[in-house]
KEKE-3310 file (N, C-alpha, C; in steps of 0.2 Angstrom, whole numbers, plus 5000, padded with zeros to 4 digits):
npx = (5541:5528:5524:5511:5505:5502:5491:5493:5488:5475:5459:5450:5452:5459:5452:5450:5463:5476:5482:5494:5490:5494:5495:5496:5502:5493:5482:5473:5460:5445:5434:5420:5415:5426:5434:5447:5453:5464:5474:5474:5481:5498:5503:5509:5522:5539:5546:5536:5532:5533:5549:5556:5565:5562:5549:5552:5559:5549:5540:5548:5548:5534:5532:5528:5515:5507:5500:5499:5499:5490:5488:5484:5476:5473:5479:5487:5493:5499:5511:5529:5538:5530:5530:5542:5542:5531:5537:5547:5539:5533:5544:5547:5538:5525:5507:5498:5487:5479:5472:5463:5458:5458:5463:5475:5479:5491:5500:5494:5493:5507:5509:5500:5505:5517:5514:5512:5502:5489:5476:5464:5456:5444:5438:5422:5416:5404:5391:5397:5393:5392:5404:5414:5408:5408:5422:5429:5438:5443:5448:5439:5441:5453:5448:5438:5447:5455:5445:5442:5455:5456:5445:5448:5460:5469:5467:5461:5448:5438:5425:5419:5407:5405:5391:5381:5369:5366:5373:5371:5359:5345:5346:5360:5364:5360:5367:5380:5380:5380:5392:5402:5398:5398:5407:5415:5413:5405:5403:5392:5394:5390:5389:5398:5395:5407:5422:5423:5428:5421:5413:5399:5393:5393:5382:5373:5362:5366:5361:5346:5343:5333:5335:5348:5347:5338:5347:5356:5348:5346:5359:5362:5358:5369:5381:5390:5390:5384:5386:5381:5390:5392)
npy = (5489:5486:5495:5497:5506:5523:5537:5553:5565:5569:5576:5571:5560:5562:5570:5588:5590:5591:5577:5564:5548:5532:5516:5500:5483:5468:5459:5453:5450:5445:5452:5452:5463:5471:5484:5486:5474:5469:5472:5463:5450:5444:5443:5451:5455:5457:5467:5476:5484:5500:5507:5512:5522:5528:5533:5542:5551:5556:5561:5572:5580:5583:5590:5604:5604:5595:5592:5581:5562:5548:5532:5517:5502:5485:5480:5491:5489:5476:5478:5476:5486:5497:5506:5512:5519:5528:5535:5542:5550:5558:5565:5572:5582:5579:5576:5562:5550:5535:5521:5507:5489:5486:5474:5472:5477:5478:5484:5496:5501:5504:5514:5524:5527:5532:5544:5545:5546:5556:5555:5542:5530:5517:5502:5496:5481:5473:5468:5460:5446:5443:5446:5437:5431:5442:5445:5433:5429:5432:5439:5443:5448:5456:5465:5472:5477:5486:5495:5501:5506:5516:5525:5529:5536:5552:5556:5561:5553:5541:5529:5517:5510:5500:5497:5483:5476:5462:5458:5467:5472:5480:5475:5473:5485:5490:5482:5486:5500:5498:5492:5502:5511:5528:5533:5546:5549:5542:5534:5529:5520:5519:5504:5501:5493:5489:5483:5472:5460:5448:5443:5441:5451:5462:5463:5468:5481:5497:5502:5511:5529:5530:5519:5520:5531:5525:5516:5525:5532:5521:5519:5532:5535:5530:5536:5551:5558:5554:5551:5550:5543:5544)
npz = (5456:5445:5432:5422:5414:5410:5413:5407:5411:5422:5427:5435:5442:5454:5467:5466:5461:5449:5441:5437:5432:5438:5432:5440:5438:5441:5451:5465:5466:5457:5450:5441:5433:5431:5423:5419:5415:5409:5417:5427:5429:5428:5416:5407:5396:5402:5396:5392:5403:5410:5414:5430:5428:5417:5421:5431:5424:5416:5426:5430:5419:5419:5430:5432:5428:5434:5451:5458:5460:5456:5461:5454:5449:5442:5459:5469:5481:5481:5475:5477:5478:5481:5493:5494:5481:5483:5493:5486:5477:5486:5491:5481:5481:5478:5479:5484:5479:5483:5476:5482:5485:5498:5503:5509:5523:5531:5523:5521:5534:5536:5526:5530:5543:5541:5535:5521:5512:5504:5500:5500:5491:5493:5487:5490:5489:5490:5501:5516:5516:5502:5497:5492:5481:5472:5472:5470:5479:5496:5511:5524:5536:5534:5525:5533:5543:5535:5532:5545:5548:5538:5540:5553:5551:5548:5535:5520:5512:5503:5501:5490:5479:5465:5456:5450:5440:5442:5453:5464:5476:5485:5497:5499:5501:5513:5522:5518:5522:5536:5537:5534:5543:5549:5541:5531:5517:5503:5488:5475:5461:5445:5435:5420:5405:5398:5391:5401:5413:5413:5399:5397:5405:5397:5390:5398:5405:5413:5430:5432:5435:5446:5453:5458:5466:5476:5482:5487:5496:5506:5511:5516:5530:5537:5533:5532:5520:5504:5488:5470:5457:5440)
capx = (5535:5526:5519:5508:5503:5500:5487:5497:5485:5468:5456:5444:5454:5461:5448:5453:5470:5478:5486:5495:5487:5499:5492:5500:5500:5492:5476:5471:5452:5443:5428:5418:5414:5432:5435:5454:5454:5471:5479:5473:5486:5505:5505:5512:5530:5543:5548:5530:5532:5537:5554:5556:5570:5558:5544:5555:5560:5542:5538:5552:5545:5527:5531:5525:5509:5503:5502:5498:5499:5485:5490:5478:5478:5476:5479:5494:5497:5503:5518:5534:5541:5526:5531:5548:5539:5527:5542:5550:5534:5532:5550:5547:5533:5518:5502:5498:5481:5480:5466:5464:5453:5458:5465:5482:5479:5497:5504:5490:5496:5513:5509:5497:5509:5523:5511:5514:5496:5485:5469:5463:5449:5444:5432:5418:5413:5397:5390:5401:5391:5392:5410:5417:5404:5410:5429:5432:5441:5444:5449:5434:5444:5457:5443:5436:5453:5456:5440:5443:5461:5455:5440:5451:5466:5468:5468:5455:5446:5431:5423:5414:5405:5402:5385:5380:5362:5366:5377:5369:5351:5344:5348:5367:5366:5359:5373:5386:5379:5382:5399:5406:5395:5402:5412:5413:5411:5404:5401:5389:5396:5386:5392:5398:5396:5412:5428:5422:5431:5416:5410:5392:5391:5393:5375:5368:5362:5367:5355:5342:5344:5329:5337:5354:5344:5336:5353:5358:5343:5347:5365:5363:5358:5375:5387:5389:5389:5383:5385:5381:5395:5391)
capy = (5492:5485:5500:5494:5512:5530:5543:5558:5570:5568:5581:5568:5554:5564:5576:5595:5590:5589:5572:5558:5541:5526:5509:5495:5477:5462:5460:5447:5449:5444:5455:5451:5469:5475:5486:5486:5467:5468:5473:5458:5445:5446:5440:5456:5454:5462:5473:5480:5489:5507:5507:5517:5527:5532:5536:5548:5556:5558:5566:5578:5585:5585:5593:5610:5603:5591:5592:5574:5556:5544:5525:5512:5495:5481:5482:5493:5486:5470:5479:5475:5492:5503:5511:5516:5523:5533:5540:5546:5554:5563:5569:5577:5587:5578:5573:5555:5546:5527:5516:5500:5485:5485:5467:5472:5482:5479:5490:5503:5504:5507:5520:5529:5529:5536:5550:5545:5546:5562:5553:5535:5527:5510:5499:5491:5477:5471:5466:5454:5439:5442:5448:5432:5431:5447:5446:5427:5427:5438:5439:5448:5452:5461:5471:5476:5481:5492:5500:5504:5510:5522:5529:5532:5540:5559:5556:5562:5547:5539:5522:5517:5503:5499:5493:5479:5473:5454:5457:5471:5473:5485:5472:5474:5492:5491:5479:5491:5505:5496:5490:5508:5516:5533:5536:5553:5550:5536:5535:5524:5521:5515:5500:5502:5487:5490:5480:5469:5453:5443:5445:5441:5457:5467:5463:5471:5488:5500:5504:5518:5534:5529:5513:5522:5535:5521:5514:5531:5533:5516:5520:5539:5536:5528:5539:5558:5561:5549:5553:5545:5545:5540)
capz = (5454:5438:5430:5416:5409:5413:5410:5408:5415:5424:5431:5439:5446:5461:5468:5466:5459:5442:5442:5433:5435:5437:5433:5441:5435:5445:5456:5469:5465:5450:5449:5434:5430:5430:5416:5418:5416:5406:5423:5433:5430:5427:5409:5403:5395:5406:5392:5392:5409:5410:5419:5434:5426:5412:5424:5435:5419:5414:5431:5430:5413:5420:5437:5432:5425:5439:5458:5462:5457:5458:5459:5454:5446:5447:5466:5470:5487:5479:5472:5482:5478:5482:5498:5491:5476:5486:5497:5481:5475:5492:5492:5475:5483:5475:5483:5482:5480:5482:5475:5484:5487:5505:5505:5512:5528:5534:5519:5522:5540:5535:5522:5535:5549:5538:5532:5514:5508:5505:5499:5499:5489:5494:5484:5495:5483:5491:5508:5518:5514:5495:5495:5488:5475:5468:5471:5468:5485:5500:5518:5526:5542:5531:5522:5539:5546:5531:5533:5551:5547:5534:5544:5559:5549:5547:5528:5516:5509:5500:5500:5484:5476:5458:5456:5444:5441:5443:5459:5470:5477:5490:5504:5500:5503:5520:5525:5516:5526:5542:5537:5534:5547:5552:5536:5529:5510:5500:5481:5472:5455:5440:5431:5413:5402:5393:5393:5407:5413:5411:5393:5398:5408:5392:5388:5403:5405:5420:5434:5430:5440:5452:5457:5461:5471:5481:5485:5491:5502:5511:5514:5519:5537:5540:5531:5532:5513:5499:5481:5464:5452:5434)
cpx = (5534:5521:5517:5506:5502:5495:5490:5494:5477:5465:5451:5446:5456:5457:5452:5461:5471:5483:5488:5493:5492:5495:5497:5497:5499:5486:5475:5464:5451:5435:5425:5416:5420:5433:5443:5456:5461:5476:5478:5479:5493:5507:5508:5520:5533:5544:5542:5529:5536:5542:5553:5560:5566:5552:5546:5557:5554:5540:5542:5550:5538:5526:5528:5518:5504:5505:5501:5498:5494:5487:5485:5480:5473:5475:5486:5497:5500:5510:5523:5537:5537:5528:5537:5546:5536:5532:5545:5545:5533:5538:5551:5541:5526:5513:5501:5491:5482:5473:5467:5458:5453:5460:5472:5482:5486:5501:5500:5492:5502:5513:5505:5502:5515:5520:5513:5508:5492:5478:5469:5456:5449:5437:5429:5414:5406:5396:5395:5399:5391:5399:5414:5414:5406:5418:5432:5435:5442:5445:5445:5437:5449:5453:5441:5441:5455:5451:5441:5449:5460:5450:5444:5458:5464:5468:5461:5454:5439:5431:5418:5413:5402:5397:5383:5373:5362:5370:5374:5361:5351:5347:5356:5368:5364:5365:5380:5386:5382:5390:5404:5403:5400:5407:5410:5410:5410:5401:5398:5391:5393:5391:5392:5399:5401:5419:5428:5426:5427:5412:5402:5389:5390:5386:5370:5368:5363:5361:5352:5343:5339:5331:5344:5352:5341:5342:5356:5354:5345:5354:5366:5362:5365:5381:5385:5387:5389:5382:5385:5386:5394:5397)
cpy = (5490:5490:5498:5500:5518:5534:5549:5564:5569:5574:5578:5563:5556:5571:5583:5595:5588:5583:5567:5552:5536:5520:5504:5488:5472:5464:5453:5446:5448:5446:5455:5457:5473:5477:5488:5478:5465:5469:5468:5454:5448:5443:5445:5454:5459:5468:5478:5485:5495:5506:5513:5523:5532:5536:5542:5553:5560:5563:5572:5583:5587:5589:5600:5610:5599:5593:5586:5568:5551:5537:5521:5506:5492:5483:5484:5490:5479:5471:5480:5482:5498:5508:5515:5521:5529:5538:5545:5551:5560:5568:5574:5582:5586:5575:5566:5552:5539:5524:5509:5496:5483:5478:5467:5478:5483:5485:5496:5506:5507:5514:5526:5531:5533:5543:5550:5546:5553:5560:5545:5534:5520:5508:5495:5487:5475:5471:5460:5447:5438:5444:5443:5430:5436:5447:5439:5424:5433:5435:5444:5452:5457:5467:5475:5480:5487:5497:5504:5509:5517:5527:5533:5536:5548:5561:5557:5555:5546:5532:5522:5510:5504:5494:5490:5475:5466:5453:5461:5472:5478:5482:5473:5480:5494:5488:5483:5497:5504:5494:5496:5513:5521:5536:5543:5553:5543:5537:5528:5525:5516:5511:5502:5496:5487:5487:5476:5462:5448:5446:5445:5448:5463:5468:5466:5478:5491:5501:5510:5522:5533:5524:5516:5527:5531:5518:5519:5532:5528:5517:5527:5539:5534:5532:5547:5561:5555:5552:5548:5548:5541:5541)
cpz = (5446:5436:5423:5411:5413:5409:5412:5412:5416:5428:5435:5443:5454:5462:5469:5465:5452:5443:5436:5436:5433:5438:5434:5439:5441:5450:5459:5469:5458:5449:5442:5430:5429:5423:5415:5419:5413:5412:5428:5434:5428:5420:5405:5402:5399:5402:5391:5397:5408:5416:5424:5432:5421:5416:5428:5430:5416:5419:5431:5425:5415:5427:5437:5430:5430:5446:5462:5457:5460:5456:5460:5451:5442:5454:5468:5476:5486:5477:5478:5483:5480:5487:5496:5486:5478:5490:5492:5478:5480:5492:5486:5476:5480:5480:5480:5484:5479:5481:5478:5485:5495:5508:5508:5517:5531:5530:5520:5529:5540:5531:5526:5540:5547:5535:5525:5509:5509:5504:5498:5496:5489:5491:5490:5489:5484:5499:5510:5515:5507:5493:5490:5482:5470:5467:5469:5474:5489:5507:5521:5532:5539:5528:5528:5542:5542:5531:5539:5551:5543:5537:5550:5558:5549:5540:5525:5512:5506:5500:5494:5482:5469:5458:5450:5445:5444:5450:5465:5470:5483:5497:5505:5503:5510:5524:5524:5521:5533:5542:5537:5538:5550:5547:5534:5522:5507:5493:5479:5464:5450:5436:5424:5409:5396:5395:5399:5407:5411:5405:5393:5400:5402:5389:5392:5402:5412:5423:5432:5436:5447:5456:5461:5467:5477:5485:5490:5497:5508:5514:5518:5526:5541:5539:5530:5525:5508:5493:5476:5459:5446:5429)
residu = (UNK:UNK:UNK:UNK:UNK:UNK:UNK:UNK:UNK:UNK:UNK:UNK:UNK:UNK:UNK:UNK:UNK:UNK:UNK:UNK:UNK:UNK:UNK:UNK:UNK:UNK:UNK:UNK:UNK:UNK:UNK:UNK:UNK:UNK:UNK:UNK:UNK:UNK:UNK:UNK:UNK:UNK:UNK:UNK:UNK:UNK:UNK:UNK:UNK:UNK:UNK:UNK:UNK:UNK:UNK:UNK:UNK:UNK:UNK:UNK:UNK:UNK:UNK:UNK:UNK:UNK:UNK:UNK:UNK:UNK:UNK:UNK:UNK:UNK:UNK:UNK:UNK:UNK:UNK:UNK:UNK:UNK:UNK:UNK:UNK:UNK:UNK:UNK:UNK:UNK:UNK:UNK:UNK:UNK:UNK:UNK:UNK:UNK:UNK:UNK:UNK:UNK:UNK:UNK:UNK:UNK:UNK:UNK:UNK:UNK:UNK:UNK:UNK:UNK:UNK:UNK:UNK:UNK:UNK:UNK:UNK:UNK:UNK:UNK:UNK:UNK:UNK:UNK:UNK:UNK:UNK:UNK:UNK:UNK:UNK:UNK:UNK:UNK:UNK:UNK:UNK:UNK:UNK:UNK:UNK:UNK:UNK:UNK:UNK:UNK:UNK:UNK:UNK:UNK:UNK:UNK:UNK:UNK:UNK:UNK:UNK:UNK:UNK:UNK:UNK:UNK:UNK:UNK:UNK:UNK:UNK:UNK:UNK:UNK:UNK:UNK:UNK:UNK:UNK:UNK:UNK:UNK:UNK:UNK:UNK:UNK:UNK:UNK:UNK:UNK:UNK:UNK:UNK:UNK:UNK:UNK:UNK:UNK:UNK:UNK:UNK:UNK:UNK:UNK:UNK:UNK:UNK:UNK:UNK:UNK:UNK:UNK:UNK:UNK:UNK:UNK:UNK:UNK:UNK:UNK:UNK:UNK:UNK:UNK:UNK:UNK:UNK:UNK:UNK:UNK)
# end
């Protein structure tokens, strides 16, 4: 496990839980609006990573203050030690939320079948026809498989899309609605022009509320609950 950093306590990352957030290093996508761009590649010095020994020591001290751990990145499913790491969290009685881009359905399958996850948040980057434009690369079959796995699991979950003026239009949301049709919960997240991978995006403004509401209207017939998250 390459742990690049921690947020000691969060009240918002894991719904209805007080959680520590674990940031893993490395991602297989190159979304231009990514605000965790320092976590994308593996250029960190090995000495910069938090050791597992130090992490478990930290968790022992925080055990009475938190009831969950949210694992994000980067893309956590790229970590070779992820499954053992989560097994240990569960053995310590902690709830586990996983953030993922859905590019690794085999790992998701293993985690779901072992009952190791309590909440999954999967990013839906765009419509399938624009996925590669947003991510730089992707296997669409794996994305679709992950969506189906999550929808058909007995685990709490959300799908979410970060919306960027140069990348998302009303047309994308009709297609996204069809892609995740039957889902329980979908969040539309407004883009923040801060610390973006693509420097040019820092010059953009976020979508106005009326546009976000329009996107919500388009997706709503396909999903049980659609929310706007600013």
